[in-house]
C-alpha positions in Angstrom: -0.2 -0.2 0.1 0.7 3.2 -0.1 0.4 6.1 1.0 0.5 9.9 0.1 0.5 12.5 2.6 0.1 16.6 1.4 -0.3 16.0 -2.0 -1.1 18.5 -4.7 -1.3 18.4 -8.3 2.3 18.3 -8.7 3.8 15.9 -5.4 3.2 15.2 -2.4 5.1 15.8 0.8 5.2 12.6 2.2 4.7 9.4 0.3 5.4 6.1 2.6 5.5 2.2 1.1 6.8 -0.5 2.1 8.7 1.2 6.0 10.2 4.0 4.1 9.3 7.8 3.8 9.3 9.6 0.4 10.3 13.8 1.4 9.6 15.9 -0.8 12.7 18.3 -1.9 13.1 21.1 1.5 14.6 23.7 1.6 14.8 27.3 3.9 14.1 30.9 5.2 16.6 33.0 5.7 19.9 34.9 4.3 22.7 32.7 5.0 23.3 28.9 3.9 24.0 28.6 7.8 19.6 29.6 8.0 18.3 28.3 5.5 20.1 24.8 6.3 18.4 24.6 9.8 15.1 26.2 8.6 15.2 22.8 6.1 17.0 20.7 8.5 13.3 21.7 10.6 10.9 21.3 8.3 12.8 17.9 7.5 12.1 16.9 11.5 8.6 17.8 11.6 7.9 15.7 8.1 9.7 13.0 9.5 7.9 12.6 13.2 4.7 13.0 10.9 5.5 10.1 8.7 6.6 7.9 11.9 10.1 8.4 11.7 13.0 10.3 12.3 17.1 11.8 12.3 18.2 8.3 13.2 16.3 6.6 11.1 17.3 8.5 7.8 18.4 5.5 5.1 19.2 8.8 2.6 20.4 12.4 1.8 20.4 14.2 -1.0 22.2 17.8 -0.6 21.9 20.8 -3.2 24.0 23.7 -3.3 23.9 26.9 -5.6 27.4 27.2 -4.8 29.8 24.7 -4.0 32.3 26.9 -2.3 28.8 27.2 0.9 29.5 23.6 1.3 31.3 23.6 4.5 29.2 26.3 6.1 26.2 23.5 5.3 27.9 20.5 7.1 29.0 22.5 10.3 24.8 22.7 10.6 24.6 19.6 9.0 26.8 17.9 11.2 25.5 18.8 14.5 22.0 17.7 12.9 22.9 14.4 12.4 22.8 12.2 15.6 26.6 10.2 16.6 26.8 7.0 14.0 24.3 7.0 12.1 25.1 9.3 9.5 23.1 8.2 5.9 24.3 7.6 2.7 24.6 11.2 1.4 25.1 13.2 -1.6 25.9 16.8 -2.5 25.8 18.6 -5.7 25.5 22.0 -6.7 22.3 23.0 -8.8 20.8 25.8 -10.1 17.8 25.8 -7.4 13.9 26.9 -8.8 14.6 30.6 -7.1 16.9 32.8 -7.2 17.3 33.3 -3.4 17.5 29.9 -2.7 21.2 28.4 -1.5 20.7 24.5 -0.5 18.2 21.7 -1.0 17.7 18.1 0.8 15.9 15.7 0.3 15.6 12.9 2.1 14.7 8.8 3.1 13.9 7.3 5.8 12.8 3.7 7.8 9.6 4.2 9.9 10.1 3.7 12.7 8.7 -0.2 14.1 
């Protein structure tokens, strides 16, 4: 069974299937990469909770940065957020994001807690 939450014409914020939660890409508010990453991760926390998961159950994360020069700044926030010994598989790349003000977008897949 597939369960879709917060579904619109274009996407769902959460899709649950076979014990896995797939979150749509999250962006954050703020002027700096630090602020946007913090807000983005806060949004991910809320979606994970709603999906029945948490940071310790993240399987994979894909991080898109507008500029790879921001890699260290984003990682400082990321490293403080990920629980010790629970780092997911992760990829990070540079991409043009949907709006010019966006500096980071993060896509997460997580196991649902049983």
